[in-house]
C-alpha positions as CSV (number, residue, x, y, z in Angstrom):
1,M,-15.1,-24.2,-3.6
2,E,-13.7,-21.3,-1.4
3,K,-11.9,-23.7,0.8
4,T,-10.4,-25.5,-2.2
5,I,-9.0,-22.2,-3.6
6,S,-7.5,-21.1,-0.3
7,E,-5.7,-24.4,-0.1
8,A,-3.9,-23.8,-3.4
9,K,-0.6,-21.8,-3.2
10,M,-1.1,-18.1,-4.3
11,A,2.4,-17.9,-5.9
12,L,5.3,-20.1,-6.9
13,T,8.9,-19.4,-7.4
14,I,10.7,-21.6,-9.9
15,K,14.3,-20.9,-11.1
16,G,14.1,-17.2,-9.8
17,K,10.8,-16.5,-11.7
18,T,7.6,-15.8,-9.9
19,Y,4.3,-17.3,-11.0
20,K,1.0,-15.9,-9.6
21,L,-2.2,-17.9,-9.3
22,V,-4.6,-16.6,-11.9
23,S,-7.2,-19.2,-12.3
24,Y,-8.6,-22.4,-10.7
25,A,-10.9,-25.0,-12.4
26,D,-12.2,-28.5,-11.7
27,S,-11.0,-30.0,-14.9
28,R,-7.9,-30.0,-16.9
29,P,-9.4,-29.0,-20.3
30,R,-10.9,-25.9,-18.8
31,V,-7.5,-24.9,-17.2
32,K,-5.9,-25.5,-20.6
33,Q,-8.3,-23.2,-22.2
34,F,-7.5,-20.4,-19.7
35,A,-3.7,-21.2,-20.3
36,R,-4.1,-20.7,-24.0
37,A,-5.6,-17.3,-23.5
38,Y,-2.9,-16.2,-21.0
39,R,-0.1,-17.5,-23.5
40,K,-1.7,-15.5,-26.3
41,A,-1.5,-12.4,-24.2
42,G,2.3,-13.2,-23.8
43,Y,2.5,-14.8,-20.3
44,R,4.4,-18.0,-19.6
45,T,2.0,-20.4,-17.7
46,I,2.2,-23.4,-15.5
47,I,-0.7,-25.8,-14.7
48,R,-0.4,-27.7,-11.3
49,K,-2.8,-30.1,-9.6
50,A,-3.9,-28.1,-6.6
51,T,-6.3,-30.6,-4.9
52,P,-7.6,-34.1,-5.7
53,S,-10.5,-32.4,-7.6
54,G,-9.0,-29.2,-9.0
55,F,-6.3,-27.7,-11.1
56,A,-4.6,-24.3,-10.6
57,L,-3.2,-22.1,-13.4
58,Y,-0.2,-19.9,-12.6
59,A,1.1,-17.0,-14.9
60,E,4.5,-15.5,-14.9
61,W,4.3,-12.3,-12.8
62,L,6.1,-9.5,-14.6
63,F,7.3,-6.7,-12.5
64,V,7.3,-3.2,-13.9
65,N,9.5,-0.6,-12.3
66,Q,8.9,3.1,-12.4
67,N,10.6,3.6,-15.8
68,N,8.1,1.1,-17.3
69,E,10.9,-1.6,-17.8
70,I,9.7,-5.1,-17.4
71,R,11.9,-7.3,-15.3
């Protein structure tokens, strides 16, 4: 499984927003379960097919500057 995870992209940039790899699973229902938890916490998520046998979950990466302002 280590080789499979290393083949997935660690981050995506879509329309100027950066999404970071936060989870990897071998079934879509399991990844959807993780995605629901991240969405409840307030993150936007994207599910992508990473390899023929696995799915990757990306969550929006929020940058916090020194003034605690989220960008």
